[in-house]
C-alpha positions in Angstrom: -44.7 -35.3 42.5 -41.2 -34.2 41.8 -40.4 -30.6 42.6 -37.4 -28.5 42.0 -36.7 -25.9 44.7 -33.8 -24.3 46.4 -33.3 -25.8 49.9 -35.0 -23.7 52.6 -33.0 -23.5 55.8 -35.1 -23.1 59.0 -34.3 -20.5 61.7 -33.4 -23.5 64.0 -31.0 -24.8 61.3 -29.3 -21.4 61.1 -28.9 -21.1 64.8 -27.6 -24.6 65.0 -25.1 -23.9 62.3 -24.0 -20.7 63.8 -23.0 -22.5 67.0 -21.0 -25.1 65.2 -18.1 -23.5 63.4 -16.4 -22.6 66.6 -16.4 -26.2 67.7 -14.6 -27.3 64.6 -11.8 -24.8 64.6 -10.1 -26.6 67.5 -8.5 -24.8 70.3 -8.2 -21.5 68.5 -12.0 -21.0 68.4 -12.7 -23.2 71.5 -11.4 -20.4 73.7 -14.8 -19.1 74.9 -15.3 -15.4 74.8 -13.0 -14.5 71.9 -15.7 -12.9 69.9 -16.9 -10.9 72.9 -13.3 -9.9 73.8 -12.8 -8.7 70.2 -16.1 -6.8 70.2 -15.8 -5.1 73.6 -12.1 -4.5 74.0 -11.5 -0.9 75.0 -9.5 1.1 72.5 -5.9 1.3 73.4 -3.5 4.2 72.9 -2.4 2.5 69.7 -5.9 2.6 68.5 -5.7 6.3 68.0 -2.0 6.5 67.2 -0.9 3.3 65.5 2.4 3.4 63.6 2.1 1.9 60.1 5.1 1.7 57.7 4.9 -0.4 54.5 2.6 -3.1 56.0 4.0 -2.8 59.5 1.9 -2.0 62.6 3.0 -1.5 66.2 0.3 -1.9 68.8 0.3 -2.8 72.4 3.9 -3.7 72.5 3.7 -6.0 69.4 5.2 -5.4 66.1 3.4 -7.0 63.1 4.8 -7.0 59.6 2.7 -8.1 56.7 4.5 -9.3 53.6 2.8 -10.6 50.5 4.0 -12.7 47.5 4.8 -10.7 44.4 1.8 -12.0 42.4 -1.4 -10.3 43.7 -3.5 -11.1 40.7 -6.9 -12.7 41.0 -6.8 -16.5 40.9 -3.1 -16.6 41.8 -1.7 -18.7 44.7 -0.5 -16.0 47.2 1.6 -16.4 50.3 0.7 -14.4 53.3 3.6 -13.8 55.7 3.0 -12.3 59.2 6.1 -11.5 61.3 5.3 -11.1 65.0 7.9 -9.6 67.3 8.1 -7.9 70.6 8.2 -4.2 69.8 10.7 -3.4 72.7 13.2 -6.3 72.3 12.5 -7.3 68.7 12.4 -10.9 69.8 10.1 -13.2 67.8 6.8 -14.1 69.4 6.8 -17.9 69.2 4.0 -20.5 69.5 1.3 -17.8 69.0 -2.0 -18.7 67.4 -2.8 -15.8 65.1 -5.9 -16.0 62.9 -6.7 -13.9 59.8 -9.2 -13.4 57.1 -9.4 -11.6 53.8 -12.7 -9.6 53.4 -14.1 -7.0 51.1 -13.3 -3.4 52.1 -16.6 -1.6 52.4 -17.5 2.0 52.7 -16.1 3.7 55.8 -13.5 0.9 56.2 -10.5 3.3 56.3 -8.1 0.9 58.0 -4.8 2.3 56.8 -4.0 3.6 60.3 -2.7 6.9 58.8 -6.0 8.9 59.3 -5.2 12.2 61.0 -8.8 12.4 62.3 -8.7 10.6 65.6 -12.4 10.1 65.6 -12.5 8.5 62.1 -9.5 6.4 63.1 -11.3 5.2 66.2 -14.3 4.3 64.0 -12.1 2.3 61.6 -10.7 0.5 64.6 -14.2 -0.3 65.8 -15.2 -1.5 62.3 -12.2 -3.9 62.3 -13.1 -5.1 65.8 -16.7 -5.8 64.6 -15.4 -7.8 61.7 -13.1 -10.0 64.0 -16.1 -10.6 66.3 -18.3 -11.5 63.3 -15.8 -14.0 61.8 -14.9 -15.6 65.1 -18.6 -16.0 65.8 -19.1 -17.9 62.6 -21.9 -15.9 61.2 -22.7 -17.7 57.9 -24.5 -14.7 56.5 -21.4 -12.6 56.7 -18.6 -15.0 55.7 -15.2 -13.5 54.7 -14.0 -13.7 51.1 -11.1 -15.9 52.2 -10.1 -17.6 55.5 -6.5 -18.1 56.4 -7.6 -20.4 59.2 -9.0 -23.1 57.0 -8.5 -26.8 57.2 -10.2 -29.6 55.3 -11.2 -33.1 56.5 -10.5 -35.8 53.9 -12.2 -39.2 54.2 -10.8 -42.2 52.3 -14.0 -44.1 51.5 -14.9 -47.8 50.9 -15.4 -47.2 47.2 -13.2 -45.3 44.8 -13.9 -41.8 46.3 -12.4 -39.3 48.7 -14.8 -37.0 50.5 -13.5 -33.4 51.0 -15.3 -31.7 53.9 -15.0 -28.1 55.1 -15.9 -28.5 58.8 -15.9 -24.8 59.5 -19.1 -24.3 57.5 -21.4 -27.0 58.6 -20.1 -29.2 61.4 -22.9 -31.3 62.8 -24.4 -32.0 59.4 -21.5 -32.7 57.0 -20.5 -30.0 54.6 -19.2 -31.7 51.4 -16.9 -29.4 49.5 -16.3 -31.9 46.7 -15.5 -35.5 46.0 -12.4 -36.8 44.4 -13.1 -39.8 42.2 -10.2 -42.3 41.8 -9.8 -45.3 39.4 -9.9 -47.7 42.3 -10.4 -48.0 46.1 -7.7 -46.2 48.0 -5.6 -48.2 50.4 -3.0 -45.7 51.7 -2.3 -42.0 51.3 0.0 -39.2 52.2 0.4 -35.4 51.9 3.6 -33.9 50.6 4.9 -30.6 52.1 3.6 -28.9 49.0 0.2 -30.3 50.0 -0.2 -32.7 47.0 -2.1 -35.9 47.9 -0.9 -39.3 46.9 -3.2 -42.3 47.1 -2.4 -46.0 46.4 -5.0 -48.1 44.6 -4.0 -51.7 44.6 -7.1 -52.9 42.6 -6.0 -51.0 39.5 -2.2 -51.1 40.1 -1.9 -47.3 40.2 -1.0 -44.4 42.4 -3.0 -41.2 42.1 -1.6 -37.7 42.5 -4.3 -35.2 43.5 -3.9 -31.5 43.3 -5.5 -30.2 46.5 -5.8 -26.6 45.1 -8.5 -27.7 42.8 -9.2 -31.3 44.0 -8.5 -32.7 40.5 -6.5 -35.9 39.9 -3.4 -34.7 38.1 -2.1 -38.1 37.1 -2.4 -41.8 37.7 1.0 -43.5 37.9 1.1 -47.2 36.9 3.2 -49.3 39.3 4.0 -53.0 39.2 1.9 -55.3 41.4 -0.5 -54.0 44.0 0.6 -50.7 45.6 0.0 -50.5 49.3 1.8 -48.6 52.1 3.5 -45.3 51.1 6.0 -43.1 52.9 7.9 -39.8 52.2 11.6 -40.1 52.5 12.7 -37.6 55.1 14.3 -34.4 53.8 13.5 -35.2 50.1 10.7 -35.0 47.6 10.4 -38.7 47.1 7.4 -40.9 47.6 8.2 -44.6 48.3 5.4 -47.0 47.4 5.4 -50.6 48.6 4.3 -53.2 46.0 4.2 -57.0 45.8 7.9 -57.4 44.9 9.4 -54.4 46.8 9.3 -50.7 46.5 8.8 -48.1 43.7 10.2 -44.7 44.2 8.5 -41.7 42.7 9.3 -38.0 42.4 6.8 -36.2 44.6 6.5 -33.2 42.3 6.7 -34.7 38.8 5.4 -38.3 39.5 8.4 -39.6 37.6 9.4 -43.2 38.4 12.9 -42.9 39.9 13.6 -46.5 40.8 12.0 -49.9 41.2 13.8 -51.9 43.9 13.1 -55.6 44.4 13.1 -56.9 48.0 11.9 -60.2 49.5 8.5 -61.8 49.4 5.3 -61.4 51.4 3.6 -58.4 53.0 5.8 -55.4 53.3 6.2 -52.4 55.6 8.7 -49.6 55.4 10.7 -47.3 57.8 13.5 -44.8 57.3 16.3 -43.6 59.6 15.5 -40.0 60.7 18.2 -38.6 58.4 16.6 -40.3 55.4 19.8 -42.0 54.3 18.7 -45.6 55.2 15.5 -47.3 54.2 14.2 -50.6 55.6 11.6 -52.8 54.0 10.2 -55.9 55.8 9.4 -59.1 53.9 6.9 -61.2 55.9 7.1 -64.4 53.8 10.9 -64.4 53.6 11.4 -63.6 57.3 13.8 -60.9 56.3 14.2 -57.1 56.1 15.9 -55.4 53.1 18.4 -52.5 53.8 18.4 -49.9 51.1 20.8 -47.0 50.6 18.2 -44.4 50.0 20.6 -41.8 48.4 21.6 -44.3 45.6 18.3 -46.1 45.5 20.2 -49.4 45.7 19.5 -52.5 47.9 22.5 -53.2 50.2 21.5 -56.5 51.8 18.6 -58.8 52.9 18.9 -59.4 56.6 17.4 -62.5 58.2 15.1 -61.8 61.1 12.4 -63.7 63.1 9.1 -65.3 62.2 6.9 -63.1 60.1 8.1 -59.4 60.5 4.9 -57.3 60.1 5.7 -53.9 61.6 8.6 -51.6 61.9 9.4 -48.2 63.6 12.4 -46.0 63.9 13.2 -44.5 67.3 14.8 -41.1 67.2 15.8 -41.5 70.8 17.7 -44.7 70.4 18.7 -44.2 66.7 17.6 -47.8 66.1 15.1 -49.6 63.9 12.7 -51.9 65.8 11.1 -54.8 63.9 8.1 -56.5 65.4 7.2 -60.2 64.5 3.7 -61.6 64.4 4.9 -65.2 64.3 7.2 -65.5 67.3 6.6 -62.2 69.2 10.2 -61.0 68.9 11.1 -57.3 68.6 14.6 -57.0 67.1 16.5 -53.7 67.0 19.0 -52.8 64.3 21.3 -49.8 63.7 21.6 -47.9 60.3 24.1 -50.4 59.0 21.8 -53.4 59.7 23.6 -54.7 62.7 21.4 -56.2 65.4 21.5 -54.2 68.6 18.9 -55.8 70.8 16.3 -58.6 71.1 13.1 -58.1 73.1 10.7 -61.0 73.7 6.9 -60.4 73.6 3.9 -62.6 72.7 3.2 -63.9 69.2 0.4 -62.0 67.4 1.9 -58.6 67.2 0.5 -56.4 64.5 1.7 -52.8 65.3 4.7 -50.9 66.7 4.9 -47.1 66.9 6.9 -44.7 69.0 5.5 -41.7 70.9 6.6 -38.3 69.5 9.8 -38.2 71.6 10.9 -41.6 70.3 11.4 -43.2 73.7 8.4 -45.4 74.4 7.3 -47.8 71.7 3.7 -49.0 71.7 3.4 -52.7 70.7 -0.1 -53.8 69.9 -1.2 -57.4 69.9 -4.8 -57.9 68.7 -4.6 -61.6 69.0 -3.6 -61.6 72.7 -5.4 -58.3 73.5 -2.2 -56.8 74.9 -0.4 -53.5 74.9 3.4 -53.8 75.6 5.3 -50.6 76.3 8.9 -50.7 75.1 11.5 -48.3 76.6 14.0 -47.6 73.8 16.5 -46.3 76.5 16.9 -49.8 78.0 15.4 -52.0 75.2 13.1 -53.6 77.7 9.3 -53.9 77.9 8.6 -51.9 81.0 4.8 -52.1 81.1 2.1 -54.5 79.9 -1.6 -53.7 79.8 -4.7 -55.6 78.9 -6.6 -53.9 76.0 -9.5 -56.0 74.9 -11.4 -56.2 71.6 -8.4 -56.4 69.3 -6.2 -53.2 69.6 -4.8 -52.6 66.1 -3.9 -49.0 65.7 -2.2 -46.3 67.7 -1.7 -42.6 67.0 -0.5 -39.7 69.1 -1.1 -36.1 69.9 1.4 -34.2 71.9 -0.3 -35.4 75.1 -2.2 -38.6 74.5 -1.9 -42.0 72.8 -5.1 -43.1 71.0 -5.6 -46.9 70.7 -8.2 -48.1 68.3 -9.8 -51.5 68.9 -11.2 -53.2 65.8 -14.0 -55.0 67.7 -15.2 -52.1 69.8 -16.4 -48.5 69.3 -14.5 -47.6 72.5 -11.1 -45.9 72.0 -8.5 -46.3 74.8 -6.5 -43.2 75.7 -3.2 -43.2 77.5 -1.8 -39.8 78.7 1.9 -39.7 77.8 2.9 -37.9 80.9 1.4 -40.7 83.0 3.8 -43.3 81.7 6.9 -42.3 83.8 4.8 -42.2 86.9 3.4 -45.6 86.3 6.8 -47.0 85.8 8.3 -45.4 88.9 5.5 -46.4 91.2 4.8 -49.8 89.8 1.2 -48.9 89.2 -0.8 -50.0 86.2 -1.0 -47.7 83.1 -3.8 -45.2 83.5 -5.9 -46.1 80.5 -9.0 -44.0 79.9 -11.8 -44.6 77.4 -13.9 -42.5 75.1 -16.8 -43.6 72.8 -16.3 -43.4 69.1 -19.8 -43.9 67.8 -22.3 -46.8 68.1 -20.6 -49.6 66.2 -17.3 -51.4 66.2 -15.0 -50.4 63.2 -15.0 -54.0 61.9 -18.8 -53.9 61.4 -18.3 -51.8 58.3 -18.9 -53.3 54.8 -15.2 -53.1 53.7 -11.9 -54.0 55.1 -9.7 -51.5 56.9 -7.2 -49.4 54.9 -3.6 -49.1 55.9 -4.1 -45.4 56.8 -5.0 -44.0 60.3 -8.6 -43.5 61.4 -7.5 -40.9 64.0 -5.9 -37.6 63.2 -5.1 -34.4 65.1 -7.0 -31.2 64.5 -4.7 -28.2 63.7 -4.0 -25.6 66.4 -5.7 -27.4 69.1 -5.8 -30.3 71.6 -8.5 -32.2 69.6 -8.8 -35.2 67.3 -11.0 -36.5 64.6 -12.0 -40.2 64.9 -13.4 -42.0 61.9 -15.8 -44.8 62.4 -16.5 -46.6 59.1 -19.4 -48.7 60.5 -21.2 -45.5 61.7 -20.3 -43.7 58.4 -19.4 -40.8 60.7 -16.3 -38.8 61.8 -16.3 -37.7 65.4 -14.7 -34.6 67.0 -13.0 -35.2 70.3 -11.7 -32.4 72.5 -8.9 -33.8 74.8 -9.9 -33.8 78.4 -13.6 -34.4 77.7 -15.4 -37.7 78.5 -17.1 -38.0 75.1 -16.8 -36.5 71.5 -18.0 -33.0 71.3 -19.7 -33.5 68.0 -19.8 -35.4 64.7 -20.6 -35.1 61.1 -21.7 -37.8 58.6 -19.9 -38.7 55.4 -22.8 -38.6 52.9 -23.5 -42.3 53.2 -19.8 -43.3 52.6 -17.7 -45.4 55.1 -14.6 -43.3 56.1 -11.9 -46.0 56.2 -9.3 -43.4 57.1 -9.2 -39.7 57.9 -6.7 -37.0 57.1 -6.5 -33.2 57.7 -5.2 -30.7 55.1 -4.1 -27.6 56.9 -4.3 -24.3 55.1 -4.1 -22.2 58.3 -1.3 -19.9 59.4 1.7 -22.0 60.5 4.9 -20.9 62.3 7.6 -21.6 59.6 10.4 -19.7 61.4 10.6 -18.2 64.9 7.8 -15.5 64.9 7.1 -15.9 61.1 3.6 -17.2 60.4 2.6 -18.1 56.8 -0.3 -19.4 54.9 -1.0 -19.8 51.2 -4.3 -19.3 49.5 -5.8 -18.7 46.1 -6.7 -15.0 45.7 -10.4 -14.0 45.1 -11.6 -11.9 42.3 -10.1 -8.4 41.7 -11.0 -5.7 44.1 -10.2 -3.8 47.3 -9.9 -6.0 50.4 -8.8 -6.0 54.0 -6.6 -8.5 55.7 -8.3 -8.8 59.1 -5.8 -10.0 61.8 -6.5 -11.1 65.4 -4.1 -12.4 68.1 -5.6 -13.5 71.4 -2.4 -13.5 73.5 -0.8 -11.0 73.5 -4.1 -9.3 72.5 -3.9 -7.5 69.2 -6.1 -6.9 66.2 -5.7 -4.9 63.0 -7.0 -4.6 59.4 -4.5 -4.0 56.6 -5.6 -2.7 53.2 -5.1 -5.2 50.4 -5.7 -4.9 46.7 -6.2 -7.9 44.3 -5.4 -6.9 40.8 -7.3 -8.1 37.8 -5.7 -10.7 35.5 -5.8 -9.2 32.0 -5.2 -12.7 30.5 -8.0 -14.3 32.4 -11.3 -14.5 30.6 -14.5 -13.7 32.4 -15.5 -16.9 34.1 -18.8 -18.4 33.0 -21.3 -19.4 35.6 -23.9 -22.1 35.1 -27.1 -23.3 36.6 -28.6 -26.8 36.3 -32.4 -27.2 36.2 -34.8 -30.0 35.5 -35.8 -30.3 31.8 -39.5 -30.3 31.2 -42.1 -31.9 33.5 -41.4 -34.9 35.7 -44.0 -37.3 36.7 -44.5 -38.6 40.2 -41.5 -40.5 41.6 -42.1 -43.7 43.4 -39.8 -45.9 45.4 -38.2 -48.7 43.4 -39.5 -47.5 40.0 -36.9 -46.7 37.4 -37.4 -43.1 36.2 -35.5 -41.1 33.5 -34.6 -37.6 34.6 -33.3 -34.9 32.3 -31.4 -31.7 33.2 -30.3 -28.6 31.3 -27.1 -26.6 31.9 -27.5 -22.9 31.2 -25.1 -19.9 31.3 -26.4 -17.6 34.0 -25.5 -14.5 32.0 -26.7 -15.3 28.5 -29.2 -18.0 29.4 -27.9 -20.2 26.6 -28.0 -23.9 27.1 -24.6 -25.6 27.4 -24.2 -28.8 25.4 -21.5 -31.3 24.9 -20.4 -31.6 28.6 -18.9 -35.1 29.0 -18.2 -35.1 32.7 -21.5 -34.1 34.3 -22.0 -36.0 37.6 -25.2 -36.1 39.6 -25.3 -36.8 43.3 -28.6 -37.6 44.9 -28.8 -37.6 48.7 -31.7 -38.8 50.8 -31.7 -36.6 54.0 -33.9 -39.0 55.9 -31.5 -42.0 55.9 -28.3 -40.6 54.4 -28.5 -42.8 51.4 -26.5 -41.6 48.5 -26.4 -42.3 44.7 -23.8 -40.9 42.4 -24.5 -41.2 38.7 -22.8 -40.1 35.5 -25.2 -38.1 33.3 -25.3 -38.9 29.5 -25.4 -36.1 27.0 -28.5 -36.3 24.8 -29.2 -35.2 21.3 -31.5 -32.5 22.5 -28.7 -30.8 24.4 -30.0 -32.0 27.7 -28.4 -34.5 30.1 -30.1 -37.7 31.4 -29.8 -40.2 34.2 -31.9 -43.2 35.1 -32.9 -43.0 38.7 -34.5 -45.7 40.8 -35.0 -44.4 44.4 -34.3 -47.1 46.9 -36.5 -45.5 49.5 -38.9 -42.6 49.9 -38.1 -39.2 51.1 -36.6 -35.9 49.9 -33.6 -36.3 47.6 -31.2 -33.4 47.4 -29.6 -33.2 44.0 -26.1 -31.8 43.4 -24.0 -31.5 40.2 -20.3 -31.6 39.5 -18.3 -31.0 36.3 -14.6 -30.5 36.3 -14.6 -29.1 32.7 -17.0 -26.4 33.7 -15.3 -25.7 37.1 -18.5 -26.8 39.0 -18.1 -28.6 42.4 -20.9 -30.2 44.4 -21.3 -27.2 46.6 -21.2 -24.6 43.9 -24.4 -25.6 42.0 -28.0 -24.8 42.5 -29.5 -27.5 44.6 -32.6 -29.3 43.5 -35.0 -31.3 45.7 -36.9 -34.4 44.4 -39.7 -35.9 46.4 -40.1 -39.6 46.2 -43.2 -41.3 47.6 
């Protein structure tokens, strides 16, 4: 019999969830004992005599200045700026890892620092310390109103969707924030500095621009042919999109088409000089590369190269472009003017070339020959060769490690970057390590790989996220460990690529840490600040003003309409739902974009359906459960401002 109930979370589930947010926050929260340190730290002299002047606090030898953007109205996008300096020398404190939250200011939270009563001031310091300990500990029952440490995990799925997951509120059991629905399957994507997301969709000949503040598709830009790889031109707000015939250049902010540049034929890849003045597009069928003057958006020349150029990379160390050829195994180097500077011989079958962050060592992957060639851009010679079995086809880098994905194996090969020089000098083999990335090889998934990376770095920590499409899972790996520390599933979707959108505090200038966030509803808040080294915590008063032009937002609840007969596996059943205003209780009709997500917790099967508006004012779907179990039902409507995680959850039982 179908039943509609709120999901009950067991004590075991709560305890499990409470242990997990620290895992997902990377190195900031992986430092054990932070919560205990914040809770038990003895009051310092500054605790009873802090100096506060217009948002400035001096404690324990640290000067902290808080500045806010001018608009402090509810719903506004606000910028939080925290300036950290040594109080004695006024030198900026660099490479720190501050964390902060915005929380309601409750009774007794006098945290101005100007209280003349030392005892009351000490109590406010203790209250601030308790808040820091609570938030670091990840207590889901006492979450802050706003976190300035947030990042989101994005999964580019095998269908026309992107999963947006908040790993800090449910790691270990996938916490779906929302899903972005595209017109077609995504092939490549990129984030602009303004944190807009661009996604190419070759099946529908469009590129989507997604606003990551509300996770809505702002526009779909038609482009000629089949859009594929995309790149940001360095130092500009231009998105370059490769198509069948060449490249289309878009304005990153307005989505205006700036130019369409025809190059040669065949599969294309793109690379820029580091100053962004020269662009290079490879043409695999023409055995050429096209040199483009990026400032004028004009092609200068088509340059003949070797057999089937399929990958390119720019070395900041050598100031040269390196072109790798699948057909004959050559790697050719060119300067910004298109003049050949070097020719390096490798084996046919190359698919990938990428340089480590310092630009010296280029990683050349050959999945046909199962080889890794290490190119030294200082000498333009291959200095090391290693056997990497099972089709190495992707390499990504952290500051310390190269991650090599193998398409026919779930094992990822790791190469510490600081071990390269030692191996070259001693003549020893490259010290490759291995870490498991799930149970199945990536190529066992249902769909072909995308052009985007399946490995991405976690903000503020030596950790990575590894997507395994065949497992339908994203794994979390802490560098130095022998296995992933955890994982979360992707609601039945295959994550063909993974990306991190970082909303946490970032050092924009020496000692200046900034983050932007949408302000919560009007009221009195505290900005809760914590710095582990040098140790400092403080709570600033913060007021969010009401927006007089903003109407009181409506809130809705979705319930089952009428009675529902028993649900059986494989039987088509019509379900009806009613949307009601939670204040007035009135039914809401005429909603054209209500979507229903049904998720089977037993086997992670997922169905996403569009609900049809009925004459009765209700909304209907036809549901045929593919298997028995408990189906959790979620709702989304962009027009009503409802996301998957913001609606009352229903549970249907299917026998």
